[in-house]
C-alpha positions in Angstrom: 34.7 120.3 89.9 34.2 124.1 90.0 30.6 123.5 91.1 31.7 121.8 94.4 34.9 123.7 95.2 34.9 127.6 95.4 37.1 129.2 92.8 39.2 131.0 95.4 40.2 127.7 97.0 41.0 126.2 93.5 43.2 129.3 92.9 45.0 128.9 96.2 45.7 125.2 95.5 46.9 125.9 92.0 49.2 128.6 93.2 51.2 126.0 95.2 51.9 123.8 92.2 55.0 124.0 90.0 54.8 125.3 86.4 55.1 121.8 84.9 51.8 120.8 86.6 50.0 124.0 85.8 50.7 123.5 82.1 48.9 120.2 82.3 45.9 121.6 84.3 45.2 124.3 81.7 43.1 121.8 79.9 40.8 121.0 82.8 38.3 123.8 82.2 38.0 127.3 80.8 37.9 128.7 84.3 41.1 127.0 85.3 42.8 128.3 82.1 41.5 131.8 82.8 42.9 131.6 86.3 46.3 130.3 85.3 46.9 133.0 82.7 45.5 135.9 84.8 48.1 138.6 85.7 47.2 138.4 89.3 47.8 134.6 89.5 51.1 134.9 87.5 52.4 137.5 90.0 51.3 135.5 93.1 52.8 132.3 91.7 56.1 134.0 90.9 56.2 135.4 94.5 55.5 132.0 96.1 58.0 130.1 93.9 61.0 132.5 94.0 63.0 130.2 96.2 66.2 128.4 95.3 64.3 125.2 94.8 62.8 126.6 91.6 66.0 128.1 90.3 67.5 126.7 87.1 71.0 127.2 85.6 70.8 128.2 81.9 73.9 127.5 79.9 74.6 128.8 76.4 77.1 126.5 74.7 78.4 125.7 71.2 76.5 126.7 68.1 73.9 128.6 70.2 72.8 125.5 72.1 70.9 125.9 75.3 70.8 123.5 78.2 69.6 123.9 81.8 69.6 122.0 85.1 68.5 122.3 88.7 70.6 124.9 90.5 69.9 123.3 93.9 71.1 119.9 92.6 74.2 121.4 91.2 75.1 123.4 94.3 74.4 120.8 96.8 75.9 117.4 96.1 75.2 116.4 92.5 78.3 116.9 90.4 76.4 115.8 87.2 72.7 116.6 87.6 70.4 115.9 84.7 70.8 118.4 81.8 67.8 119.3 79.6 68.3 120.6 76.1 66.1 123.5 75.1 64.9 124.2 71.6 65.8 127.9 70.9 62.7 129.8 69.7 64.2 131.3 66.5 61.6 132.0 63.7 62.2 130.0 60.5 64.8 131.6 58.2 62.4 132.1 55.3 58.9 132.3 56.6 57.5 134.1 53.6 58.5 131.4 51.2 57.5 128.6 53.5 61.0 127.2 53.5 62.0 126.2 56.9 65.4 125.2 58.4 66.0 121.5 58.3 68.0 121.4 61.5 69.1 123.5 64.5 72.5 123.9 62.9 71.0 125.5 59.8 69.3 128.0 62.1 72.6 129.0 63.6 74.4 129.2 60.2 71.7 131.5 59.0 71.3 133.7 62.1 74.8 133.8 63.4 75.9 134.4 67.0 73.4 134.0 69.8 73.7 136.0 73.1 71.8 136.1 76.3 70.7 139.7 76.9 69.4 139.0 80.4 67.0 137.0 82.6 64.3 138.2 84.9 61.4 136.5 86.6 61.7 133.5 84.2 61.7 135.6 81.1 64.9 135.3 79.0 65.8 137.9 76.4 68.2 136.6 73.7 69.8 138.3 70.7 70.5 136.6 67.4 72.9 138.5 65.1 72.8 138.1 61.3 74.8 139.8 58.7 72.3 142.7 58.3 70.7 143.0 61.7 70.1 141.6 65.2 66.9 140.0 66.2 65.7 140.1 69.8 63.4 137.5 71.3 61.6 137.3 74.7 61.3 133.7 75.7 60.0 131.8 78.7 61.2 128.2 78.3 59.2 127.0 81.2 55.9 127.6 79.4 57.4 127.2 75.9 56.3 130.6 74.7 58.3 133.4 73.0 57.8 136.7 71.1 60.1 138.1 68.5 60.6 141.8 69.2 60.1 144.5 66.5 63.1 145.2 64.3 65.3 148.0 65.7 66.2 149.3 62.2 69.8 149.5 63.2 72.6 148.0 61.0 74.4 145.0 62.5 77.8 145.9 64.1 80.5 144.1 65.9 79.3 142.5 69.2 81.9 144.7 70.9 80.0 147.8 69.8 76.8 146.7 71.5 75.8 146.2 75.1 72.5 144.9 76.3 70.4 144.5 79.4 67.0 143.2 80.5 65.0 143.8 83.7 61.8 144.6 85.5 60.4 148.1 86.1 58.3 147.8 89.3 57.0 151.3 89.0 55.2 150.7 85.8 54.9 146.9 86.1 56.8 146.4 82.9 59.7 144.4 81.5 62.2 146.3 79.5 65.1 145.4 77.2 67.9 147.9 76.7 70.5 148.1 74.0 73.5 150.5 73.9 75.0 151.1 70.4 78.2 152.9 69.8 78.0 155.4 66.9 80.5 157.8 65.4 79.6 161.4 66.4 78.5 163.8 63.6 81.8 165.8 63.7 83.9 162.7 63.8 85.3 163.3 67.2 85.0 160.4 69.6 81.9 158.3 70.0 78.4 158.6 71.2 76.5 155.7 72.7 72.8 155.6 71.7 70.3 153.9 74.0 67.1 152.1 72.9 64.5 150.7 75.3 61.9 148.1 74.5 58.7 148.0 76.6 56.7 144.8 76.9 53.6 146.9 77.6 53.9 149.1 74.5 55.6 146.3 72.4 57.8 149.0 70.8 61.3 150.4 70.9 62.1 154.0 71.9 65.2 156.0 71.9 66.1 157.7 75.2 68.9 160.0 76.2 72.3 158.8 75.1 74.8 157.2 77.4 76.1 160.0 79.7 79.7 159.7 78.7 81.8 158.7 75.7 83.7 155.7 77.1 86.7 154.2 75.3 84.8 151.0 75.6 82.0 149.4 77.4 82.2 145.8 78.8 80.6 143.3 76.4 78.9 141.6 79.3 75.2 142.3 79.8 73.8 144.9 82.3 73.2 143.6 85.8 69.8 144.4 87.4 69.9 145.6 91.1 67.5 147.9 92.9 65.5 148.5 89.6 68.6 149.7 87.8 70.8 148.1 85.1 74.5 148.4 85.8 77.1 148.5 83.0 80.9 148.6 83.2 82.6 151.3 81.1 86.1 152.7 80.8 86.9 156.4 80.3 90.3 157.8 79.2 90.7 160.1 82.2 88.8 158.4 85.1 89.4 154.9 84.1 86.8 152.2 84.9 83.4 153.3 86.1 80.0 151.7 86.7 77.1 153.4 84.9 73.5 152.6 86.0 70.2 153.1 84.1 67.1 153.4 86.2 64.4 151.4 84.4 61.6 153.5 86.0 62.8 157.0 85.2 65.1 156.0 82.4 67.9 158.2 83.8 71.5 157.5 84.3 73.7 157.4 87.4 77.4 156.6 88.2 79.3 154.8 90.9 83.0 154.2 91.5 84.6 150.8 91.4 85.5 149.5 94.8 89.3 149.9 94.4 91.8 151.1 91.8 93.1 148.1 89.8 95.5 148.0 86.9 94.0 147.9 83.4 95.3 144.3 82.8 92.5 142.7 84.8 89.0 141.5 83.8 86.0 142.6 85.8 82.4 141.3 85.9 79.4 142.5 87.8 76.8 140.1 89.2 73.7 140.1 91.3 73.0 137.6 94.1 69.8 137.9 96.2 69.5 141.6 95.3 73.1 142.5 96.1 75.5 144.0 93.6 78.8 142.1 93.4 82.1 143.2 91.7 84.3 140.3 90.7 87.9 141.0 89.5 90.4 138.6 88.1 93.8 138.9 86.3 93.9 138.0 82.7 95.5 134.5 82.0 99.2 134.6 82.6 102.1 133.5 84.8 101.8 136.3 87.3 98.1 136.1 88.3 97.5 137.1 91.9 94.0 135.6 92.2 90.5 136.9 92.3 88.9 139.5 94.6 85.2 139.5 95.4 83.6 142.8 96.5 80.0 143.3 97.6 77.8 146.3 98.1 75.6 145.1 101.0 73.5 148.2 101.1 72.7 149.7 97.7 74.5 153.0 97.2 76.7 152.3 100.2 80.4 151.4 100.3 82.1 148.3 98.8 83.4 145.5 101.1 86.0 143.0 100.0 84.7 139.6 101.3 87.1 137.2 99.6 90.5 136.8 97.8 91.2 133.4 96.4 93.8 131.9 94.0 92.1 131.8 90.7 93.0 132.4 87.1 90.6 132.6 84.1 90.7 129.5 81.8 90.2 131.5 78.6 89.6 134.8 76.9 86.3 135.5 78.8 86.2 136.9 82.3 84.9 134.4 84.9 81.3 135.2 85.9 79.9 134.6 89.4 76.5 132.8 89.1 75.5 131.9 92.7 76.8 131.6 96.2 75.8 128.7 98.5 74.9 128.9 102.1 78.4 127.5 102.9 80.0 130.3 100.9 80.9 128.2 97.9 81.0 130.2 94.6 79.5 128.9 91.4 81.3 130.3 88.4 81.1 130.3 84.6 84.4 129.7 83.0 85.1 129.4 79.3 85.6 125.7 79.5 82.8 124.8 81.9 81.1 125.4 85.2 83.2 125.4 88.4 82.4 125.5 92.1 85.0 127.2 94.3 85.2 126.0 97.9 86.7 128.6 100.3 86.9 126.0 103.0 89.1 123.7 100.8 90.8 126.6 98.9 90.2 125.0 95.4 87.8 124.7 92.6 85.9 121.7 91.3 84.7 121.2 87.8 81.0 120.4 87.4 78.9 119.2 84.4 82.0 117.6 82.9 80.1 116.8 79.7 80.1 120.5 78.9 83.4 121.9 77.5 82.5 125.3 76.2 80.3 127.8 78.0 79.7 131.2 76.3 77.3 132.4 78.9 75.2 131.2 81.8 72.4 132.6 83.9 70.3 131.5 86.9 66.5 131.8 86.2 63.3 131.0 88.0 60.6 128.8 86.5 57.6 131.0 86.1 54.4 131.7 84.2 55.4 135.2 83.1 54.4 135.8 79.5 56.7 137.3 76.8 53.8 139.6 75.9 51.0 141.2 78.0 48.5 139.1 76.0 48.9 135.3 75.5 47.4 135.7 72.0 50.5 137.7 71.0 52.9 134.9 72.0 54.2 132.0 69.9 54.9 128.5 71.0 58.3 127.0 70.7 58.9 125.1 67.4 59.3 121.9 69.5 58.0 121.2 73.0 60.5 121.5 75.7 61.5 118.2 77.3 60.7 118.1 81.1 
């Protein structure tokens, strides 16, 4: 076929196809395979398919199970869209001896808690904590490829002593994972928070300048990427709650104030919707909950604007997380016991995906061809093929 159709036309046609089709067409010829895995094509395809139609909702449930569904179907009229189970790409527990895990449950019992570090351009960074260490994995479920990151060499600590983030550095065209680890200071006074950064380009971890303050605690939720910066919630003894940002290009810190002074007995989450930073605050579960407030920073670095107050109370110990906003202003939220859609027009929430009872985390991600490594040869395939 390449003899009759110019390669640039083939490339243009291929760029319009979804990831599922492109995976099949890799086998047509070596030239097609080369085009599909080229960095230029991957970037162009990502740009052309960054619409809501290609967005998926990724759900982390019981025992580290991953499921996903179409975000558009969920937001617009399908209360129970088709859920697809993903096989988590955890390396076998005892690779040296050749002994493999007999089931997914055995993987989890060996590796321990699974957390989503972050999602960006179809790449998902996950952390799997064992008794002695935490393993980090870059994973693109759409193309069924993953890469286990080098060992950090840090002892495993409580999840409350670690905060993570993942995002894209447009200046260096690099994907970076970030981990903040609380450590006791040398003189025993207070804490310091070490920061390590993984670069997909160098395929190595580096230590950068420590967190700029010694907060009493940092929120266990992952950093939120907006304007090329990861944003973390922290709480200081004197100033109270603050937002600390880490610029992925310069690897320097900044700070911004929260939108309003709230009492300490509230839970706060940061979110990103269409490049805008959102601040979502809720009371902890109790009889005197006043409802949730949603603030947005329409222009990055500008002032906060409260856009909505609604009657809402968390359903469990985790703070609600805002996942998406529909064109009609409906809010898609992750609760401890499931996924909910709040309708401002009707003033109430609706439970979606009723077959899911526990949700530890959820993210929206785009189906893409982005590789977990800069070279396809450095990636591994999932243990089992993903079901489409």
